[in-house]
Backbone bond lengths (Angstrom), bond angles and torsions (degrees), N, CA, C in turn:
res aa  C-N    CA-C-N  psi(-1)  N-CA   C-N-CA  omega(-1)  CA-C   N-CA-C  phi
1 M - - - 1.493 - - 1.513 109.18 -
2 I 1.363 118.01 -41.96 1.433 119.38 -179.21 1.528 111.91 -61.34
3 N 1.297 119.00 -32.95 1.443 123.82 178.09 1.541 112.04 -62.88
4 A 1.301 115.99 -41.08 1.486 120.90 179.64 1.529 109.20 -64.54
5 V 1.326 115.42 -45.00 1.469 119.66 -178.19 1.570 108.04 -65.84
6 C 1.278 119.00 -45.11 1.430 122.20 -178.61 1.522 113.85 -65.71
7 L 1.319 116.68 -37.75 1.457 119.00 175.36 1.530 112.91 -66.08
8 F 1.364 114.13 -36.66 1.480 119.06 176.10 1.535 110.09 -62.38
9 L 1.358 115.61 -49.64 1.437 123.24 -179.15 1.559 111.16 -58.38
10 R 1.314 116.22 -37.36 1.464 119.15 -177.48 1.570 109.67 -78.54
11 D 1.291 117.51 -42.95 1.451 122.92 -167.22 1.548 113.75 -92.58
12 E 1.313 117.81 -20.73 1.474 119.60 178.96 1.518 109.91 -64.24
13 E 1.334 114.98 127.20 1.477 121.42 -177.52 1.485 112.94 -57.06
14 R 1.319 117.44 -36.79 1.473 123.02 -177.77 1.523 112.59 -79.83
15 L 1.340 119.86 -6.87 1.437 121.77 -179.24 1.489 113.58 -117.90
16 Q 1.317 120.55 -54.53 1.450 128.03 172.80 1.546 112.22 54.29
17 F 1.343 116.85 47.92 1.453 118.88 174.53 1.481 110.27 -76.24
18 D 1.359 118.06 87.21 1.416 125.40 -170.41 1.563 112.77 -95.54
19 Y 1.283 117.45 1.72 1.494 120.40 -176.51 1.535 111.57 -139.92
20 L 1.349 113.92 126.77 1.466 119.81 175.78 1.544 104.42 -97.69
21 S 1.338 117.71 108.73 1.460 119.17 -178.93 1.493 114.98 -83.23
22 C 1.324 115.13 -26.76 1.477 118.91 -179.60 1.527 109.16 -159.36
23 L 1.276 115.22 143.91 1.440 121.58 169.18 1.520 105.50 -133.43
24 S 1.339 116.22 129.83 1.458 120.18 -174.71 1.535 110.09 -129.85
25 G 1.305 114.95 137.21 1.459 120.46 167.83 1.492 110.31 -86.92
26 V 1.314 120.78 138.51 1.456 125.66 -174.18 1.517 106.65 -131.52
27 D 1.393 116.43 134.56 1.432 122.24 167.25 1.532 106.74 -81.46
28 Y 1.290 115.44 94.24 1.480 122.60 -163.98 1.508 113.73 -74.66
29 D 1.295 118.51 -50.81 1.467 122.15 176.49 1.555 108.68 -159.50
30 K 1.286 118.51 -168.37 1.454 121.45 -174.88 1.544 112.75 -58.55
31 D 1.332 117.47 -33.08 1.448 120.21 -174.06 1.521 114.50 -112.24
32 N 1.295 118.01 -2.88 1.462 120.28 -171.49 1.503 113.53 -139.18
33 L 1.339 113.00 148.12 1.441 122.98 165.16 1.512 108.64 -105.31
34 A 1.300 120.25 172.49 1.462 122.92 176.42 1.507 110.22 -144.03
35 V 1.292 115.54 153.37 1.455 119.68 173.24 1.520 104.84 -122.62
36 V 1.382 116.54 123.40 1.459 123.00 -177.44 1.526 107.62 -110.51
37 Y 1.330 114.57 133.02 1.448 124.86 -177.90 1.523 110.10 -114.91
38 H 1.291 117.15 121.28 1.461 122.62 176.37 1.537 107.90 -102.66
39 L 1.328 116.65 116.90 1.482 121.18 -172.99 1.517 109.86 -116.69
40 Y 1.314 113.48 151.34 1.469 119.38 178.06 1.522 110.77 -140.64
41 S 1.324 118.22 144.24 1.454 124.77 174.82 1.497 108.50 -107.30
42 F 1.267 118.71 111.43 1.493 123.73 172.82 1.494 112.82 -62.39
43 A 1.349 114.42 -41.12 1.462 120.42 -176.15 1.536 113.27 -69.21
44 L 1.285 113.83 -36.55 1.473 119.35 -176.38 1.488 114.85 -110.24
45 N 1.329 118.78 -2.85 1.449 124.43 178.04 1.520 115.04 53.10
46 H 1.340 115.36 49.37 1.496 117.84 174.25 1.546 107.57 -135.93
47 K 1.337 112.46 162.68 1.428 124.43 -173.75 1.546 112.27 -123.96
48 L 1.291 113.73 153.34 1.529 120.00 179.41 1.525 107.62 -149.96
49 V 1.343 114.88 141.34 1.432 118.69 171.99 1.523 106.66 -121.27
50 I 1.359 117.11 129.69 1.437 120.95 172.14 1.522 111.55 -123.33
51 K 1.307 114.08 162.23 1.470 118.08 -177.70 1.496 110.74 -141.10
52 T 1.323 117.12 141.39 1.471 121.21 171.69 1.508 107.18 -120.92
53 V 1.280 117.41 135.62 1.435 125.87 177.48 1.521 111.07 -91.01
54 V 1.334 115.01 133.79 1.480 120.90 -175.15 1.520 107.51 -123.45
55 P 1.329 119.24 118.55 1.508 118.86 178.55 1.539 109.57 -62.06
56 K 1.339 116.86 141.76 1.454 120.19 176.43 1.510 112.37 -66.23
57 S 1.319 117.02 -19.34 1.496 121.10 178.85 1.522 109.67 -77.68
58 E 1.287 118.38 -18.92 1.537 121.31 -179.93 1.540 105.62 -145.62
59 T 1.267 117.22 82.28 1.469 123.41 -170.94 1.520 113.70 -82.08
60 K 1.367 117.83 41.19 1.475 121.05 -179.07 1.530 111.45 -112.63
61 V 1.345 111.89 140.42 1.496 121.14 173.70 1.539 106.31 -145.94
62 N 1.290 117.68 149.54 1.428 118.42 178.64 1.547 112.79 -70.08
63 T 1.268 115.67 149.55 1.462 120.46 175.76 1.486 113.84 -69.03
64 V 1.258 121.40 150.63 1.495 123.19 169.57 1.548 110.45 -115.24
65 S 1.345 113.49 17.52 1.474 117.56 -177.99 1.525 110.01 -70.10
66 D 1.376 117.09 -19.60 1.473 117.98 177.54 1.534 109.96 -82.43
67 I 1.333 118.02 -9.18 1.433 123.77 177.37 1.516 110.52 -98.30
68 W 1.305 117.03 -46.44 1.456 122.63 176.37 1.513 106.43 -130.33
69 A 1.317 118.17 116.91 1.418 122.83 -176.56 1.548 112.82 -60.01
70 A 1.292 117.53 -30.83 1.483 120.56 179.88 1.553 111.33 -60.19
71 A 1.289 116.43 -22.62 1.474 118.54 -177.05 1.528 112.43 -65.11
72 E 1.326 116.26 -22.81 1.464 119.30 -174.15 1.566 109.96 -56.34
73 W 1.332 118.95 -49.39 1.459 121.93 -178.00 1.513 111.04 -74.48
74 H 1.330 116.92 -38.82 1.446 118.19 177.78 1.503 115.12 -62.21
75 E 1.303 115.62 -38.88 1.510 122.28 177.51 1.472 108.52 -67.98
76 R 1.321 119.78 -41.58 1.469 119.42 176.89 1.511 112.93 -58.74
77 E 1.343 116.07 -39.85 1.476 120.92 177.15 1.539 111.04 -62.79
78 A 1.390 116.15 -48.21 1.459 119.69 178.23 1.498 113.22 -58.85
79 Y 1.350 113.97 -41.01 1.497 118.99 177.07 1.549 110.75 -62.36
80 D 1.311 115.15 -46.57 1.456 121.92 -176.03 1.530 111.42 -64.01
81 L 1.323 116.47 -46.64 1.479 120.80 -171.81 1.537 113.73 -86.45
82 I 1.281 119.77 -35.24 1.523 118.08 -177.80 1.520 112.80 -125.97
83 G 1.291 120.14 -6.29 1.453 120.56 170.62 1.515 116.58 96.18
84 V 1.330 120.20 8.21 1.466 118.85 176.40 1.488 109.04 -68.06
85 I 1.328 116.82 129.97 1.454 121.59 178.25 1.506 108.66 -97.78
86 F 1.288 117.03 120.52 1.457 120.98 -177.39 1.545 107.72 -99.63
87 E 1.343 113.73 105.35 1.468 119.47 -175.53 1.522 109.07 -68.44
88 N 1.303 114.32 143.50 1.501 124.28 179.52 1.531 111.75 70.31
89 H 1.320 118.51 13.92 1.431 120.14 173.73 1.544 111.14 -67.94
90 P 1.336 119.66 134.28 1.464 120.19 -175.65 1.481 116.77 -67.95
91 D 1.336 119.76 -18.11 1.445 121.38 -174.93 1.580 109.80 -156.36
92 L 1.303 119.91 58.43 1.434 123.19 -175.87 1.514 110.42 -79.58
93 R 1.261 114.15 96.29 1.474 123.64 175.70 1.505 110.97 -144.43
94 R 1.337 114.45 165.49 1.479 118.90 -177.15 1.495 108.79 -61.51
95 I 1.353 113.17 147.95 1.478 119.42 -179.32 1.537 111.55 -124.40
96 L 1.371 116.83 -23.47 1.426 120.96 -177.53 1.583 113.06 -120.28
97 L 1.311 116.60 -44.47 1.422 120.94 -177.32 1.543 113.76 -88.81
98 P 1.295 116.71 158.31 1.472 119.40 -177.80 1.588 109.41 -62.10
99 E 1.309 117.27 154.32 1.465 122.32 -177.63 1.482 111.79 -61.40
100 D 1.345 120.77 -30.65 1.433 121.53 -178.55 1.540 114.05 -91.37
101 W 1.312 118.19 14.86 1.451 122.33 177.36 1.549 110.62 -62.62
102 K 1.324 115.60 135.42 1.464 121.72 -179.07 1.531 109.98 -96.32
103 D 1.335 116.33 120.73 1.424 119.39 176.87 1.513 113.54 -68.44
104 I 1.315 117.58 150.53 1.446 120.26 -176.92 1.542 112.14 -102.42
105 L 1.295 119.10 -6.50 1.480 116.92 178.56 1.500 110.98 -80.18
């Protein structure tokens, strides 16, 4: 679902969100994580922040790295630090923590 929303935001002529400036993983509450996307349109000079909530029991969300290339590193960081699994990511591996780090979720 997040892919459809992001494609619309990028491709819609009236919006043109062509730049992902930040993607953050958030420990949202007791039962949920969240992924927050900060978007910018160079053509129209406007900003938007969107969020998707991810249950801790099923920490999977589709990658947006095929929509904005910058997401590739941001998603690896969110995966590494809080455990969000970005499905269809081209290279989902740890970026900050050691390879043998044990997740707590």
